[in-house]
N, C-alpha and C positions, 0 to 999 in steps of 0.2 A: 448205267451209266454209274461212273463215279464223279460224286459229288466234291465239290473243290471247299470249299464254303462249312466255316458249324456256326450255327449263330447261339451265342454265350447265353443262361437263364436270364430273367431280367433280374435278378438278387444278386447274381456274381458282382455287381460293383458296392451291394451293401454291407459286404460281411469278408471278415479275413480270410483269405481263401482257403487255407489250412482248417478253419472250423469249418467253414461250408463243405468242403471235399469230406472231412468226418462226418458230420451230420449227415451225407447225403449216404455214406457208405452205411450208417447206423439204420436208419431209415430203410435201406435196401436188404437187411437182418445179415449185416458183418459183425460177427463177434469179432471186437478188436483185443489183439492180447497182446500184453505187451505195448513195448512202444512202436511198434514196427510192422508183426505179425497179425494177422487175420483167421478165422474160420469160419465159412458158411454153408449151410446144409444145400447141398446139389436136389435139384428138381429129382432125381434117380433115387436117392436116399429115400423121400415122401413115396416116389411112386412104387418102390419096393415094397415097402412097408403098409400101403396101403390098397395096390393093385398088384401085387406078384407082378410087375415089370422091372425089368432091371438092363442098363446101361449098357453100351457096346463092351464095356472094358470086361464084363462077364463073360458076355459071349466069348470075344476072342482071349482074354487070360486068365480066368476064371474068378477074377476078384469080385466079389460081393457087394454089390450096390450099396446094401443100408449098414455097412461095419468101413465104409471107406467116408477118412475125412478128406473133407475140401480145405486146402491147405494153403498161406502162403505166407513167406517170411520176410516181405516185400511186400507192402500192401500196395503201397504209394509210387514206389521208385521203381522205375524202369528208364533203359535207355532208348527205347525206340518208343513212337506216338502212331501204332499203325491206326491206320485207317480202318480195317474190319475189328477193332478192338469192342468187346459188347457192353464194357462198361464205359461210364462215364472219364474219360482222362483227365486227371487232376490239370491240364494248360487249360482244359474248355472250361476250369472253371477258375481262372486266372493264377493260378501255380508256376513258376516260372521255371523254363527249362532247368535251370541251375539249380535250382530247392530239389530238383529228383535223381540227382548224380548220384547220392549215397547216405545213407542212413542218418538219423539224427545222434544214434546209438546203437549199441550191441548190446543185446540182450543175452543171457545164459541160456546154452541149447538146450540144458536139464529143465529149466523153468518155461521152455516156449512149451518142449514136447510136452511137460505136465498139463499147462493151460490149456493146449490144442486139445486134448484129449477130455481133458472136463466139457471145454465148450462144446465139442461134437456132442458128448452126452446130454448135454444142456438142450441142443436141438433138439434131440431125439427124447428127449423124458417123454413128450407130453403123446407119447403114441403110444403108451401102455396100454388103455384100453381101446385103441385102434387096430392096432397091429395084431399078428399071430403072436402069443405070448413068446413062445421060442425065438420068434424073429428079432421084438422087440430085445428080448433080454440079449443076443446078437449084438443087432446095433448098438444097447448099450456097454459093447465090448470091444471096440473096432479093432482091427487087425490090418489096416490098408491105410496109406497117407497118401493121397493126389496132392504133389507140391508144385500145383497149379494157378491155382484160383486167381492171383492177379498179380501185376509187378513183375521185374526180375529176378526168380530167387537168387543168381549169384552176384546180388549185391547185396547178398546177409555173408562176410566173412567165415564165420562161421560155418556155414555150411556142410562140411566134410562132418564134423563134430555132430549137427543137428541130427544129420541121416544117422548116423551111428547110434546116436541116442533110441531115435524109434527104431532101428533095428534091436536095439538092447532090450525095449520093451514089448516085442514080439510084433512089431508090426512091417510092412512089406512098404516101399517107395515108388512109387514111380514120380522122375523130378522132368519136368518139362524149362526147355529155356529157350529164347530164341537163339544162343547160340555168341552171346556179344563178346563173351568172358570165357575165352580159350584156356588162359592162364588160371581162372580158376579150376576148372572142371580138371585140370593136368594135374592137381594137387590137393584133390578130393585126398581129404583122408581113409574114404571110404566111398567106395558109389555105392550109388542106388541101386534098389532091386530092379528097376528100368529106366534108360532116359532116354527123352524124349529132346528131338531138336525140332522147333516148330517154323515153317518156311512158307513164303507165300510167293516169293520172287525169284527167280536162277540168274537173275543177271543184275549187275549194279545199280545200271538206269532203273531197276524194275522195284529193289530194293528200297532206292532213297526217296520214289516216289511213292512209294506204299506204306513202309514201315517207319519214314520219317524219322533215322535216325538222331540222336543228342549226341554223338561222337567223330568223332573224325576216324575214318579206317572201319567202319562198321559192318561193312562188307566183306572185307579183309578178315574183320576177325572172324566174321561166318564162316565164309572159307576155311580157317586154319580148325574150329572146333569141327566141321567136318571130317578134314584132313585127319583128326586124330580120332572120329569115332571106331575106327579101326583097332585101336589098342586097348579099347575098355574089355573088361571082362563078362561085363554085364550085358544083355541083350539093349540094342540101340533100335530104334524109330526114327522115320524122317516123316514127321506129320505135315504134309503138305496142304493145306486150306484153299479151298478152291474157289474162285470167285468169278461168275461169270463176265464173258468180256474183258478178263484183265489178262487171266494165264490158264485156260483150260484148251488152246487149241494146238493145233501140230506141232508148230515151230516149241509152245512153252513145254510141251511135251518131250520133244527132240532138248532141249535145255534143261529142266529136269533130270531126264538119263543119265547127263554128265555129270549133276552132282551126285546120284546116286552112285555113282562108279566111281565116284571120286570119297564117298563118305562110307559104300557098301554096309549098308543099315541092316540089322537082325529082319526087320520090318518095315515097312513102307503103308501109311495109314491117308491115303486120299480123302478127305474129310469137306463137307458142302458149309461154304458160309452161311452163315444164320444171320440175318435179317433181322436180330433184334438189339435190345436196351441202346447205347449209346452210337453204336454202331446207323443207326437210324438217321443220324445226322449225320453222316459222311458218305453212306453207298445207297443204292436204292434194292427195292426189293427185288429189284431183274437181277440184281448181282448175284443173287441164290441160286445155285442148281439145284436141280430134283437129283433124286435118286439115279435115276435111270443116269444120269450126265455123269453124274459119279462114279456109275459102273462103266459106263462106256470110256472115263478117260482110262480108269482103274486097269481095263483090258489093253489098251492101247499102248498106257506106261507099260506092263507087260511086255507084250509084244517090242518094244525099245530094250529092254532088259532083259536079266535073265530070271526074274521073279515070278512068280505066279500068283494068281489072283485066288486066295486061301479061303475067304470067307466076306462078310457083309453084315452090318445092319442097319435095317431100314428106318426106324426110327429115328438114328443119329448122325442117318445121311452119309456112313462114311464105309468105306471097303480095306479089307488088309490086304496086302502083298506080301509074299515071305519066298527065300531061296530053302529053305529047313524043308528037306525030303520028308520028315515026319511029322507026329503034331506039335503046333503050335505051345511051346513053353506057357503051363499053369500054374498060377500062385494061390488058389482058392479055389473051392468045391462045385462052381460055376454056377450057371441057372438051369433054370426048368425048359424040361423038352417041349416047353411053347416057341421058343427061339426058332423052333425048326419049321413053324408055319408062318413064317415071312413072306410075304410077296413084295415085289419090288413097286407095284403099283400103290400098296398099301402104305401111301405115309400121312407121317403127321403133320401140325403145325410146327412152325418154327421155334416155339416156346419151349420145345421137347430136348433144344440143343443149346438153351441160353445158357446154364448152366456148365457145361464141360467144358474140361480144356480140350 
C-alpha cells in the first residue's frame, strides 16, 4: 500500500529548515563539498573492503566497488519529490519547493572534482588496517564516479565541464538523471561514460502521482529525454524502479515497453524498490518486491520487447536486459568468480540496496 502522508519530525518547526537539512545530512555521513555537492561512502565500498562483496555495477559493468565515488553536484536540489526516495526529502523538513529549483551558487568543476576525490579518500582511509593492503591502496585511488547520490545532477549548470574534468583525471562516470532537463543533456560538452534515466512511471498520471514534479511539463520533458537517448554515443540505461502494487502488472509492462521502444537504450535495469530511509514514511514494506518478482518482470518485459535478460544480482535485486549480441561493455577489472554462485532465493535484507543509485 502506498502511503499519502508524511509526519514531520518534531524538531522541524524549531530549527531553520536549511540548517536542519544540512545537519541531518552530516549525521547520515554525507561529506559536504563546496556549496552544493556531496560525497557519501556507499555501503558496497565497505562490503568490498571488509567482506570481498561487490555491487551489481561490478558484476554487470566491471566497476570496482571500492574505487567508486558516490557523488552528487546537487545535494538538496531536485525538481521531483519522489515517494520512493530513500533520503529525507528537503520538503519533509520544511524547505519550500521554490527553494529547491536552482543551486544557490555555482562552484568550479575543477574544485568540485578535487574535493570529491579527497573526500572519498577520507571515507576509506580508516580501512588501512582492516582491508587487504592492495584493495585499500586501490580504494585510495578511485577510478569511477557515480553521479547519482541525491538530488538532480542536471541542475548543476557546468555538468558537462565537470564530467570532462573527472575524465581528465582518469575516472569513468555514470550519470543518473530523472530526465527532467533534456536541454542540459542535449548541450553537454562531454558525455558521461554511461547515462542512466531512472523511471518509476510510464504514463503522465502515474508520474504526477509518484514523482511529484515541482515544475510544469515534467512528463513532457521526460519523454523528450527518452527520445534523445538514441543520439548519445555513450551507452544508455533505462532504470525502472519496481514498486509492488504500483507498476509491475502486465499493463505496466506494456506501458514500459512503449517507452523502451522510444528510447532504445543499450541496457534496461529493472530494480526493486528498497524500503529504507525516508521512503519508509511514504511507502510500505509490502511495496518492496522480491528478486523472484524482479526476474519475473524482467522476463515478461523481454518477451514484450526485443531485449533479452543478460544477468542479475541477487543482493541488489536487479536484472540486466540488453540487445547486445556480444558481451556487456565493461569499464573495470570486474569482481570475483563468487558472483557465479548466486541463487535467486539467497536474498539479503533491504539494507544492501540503501545506498545505491
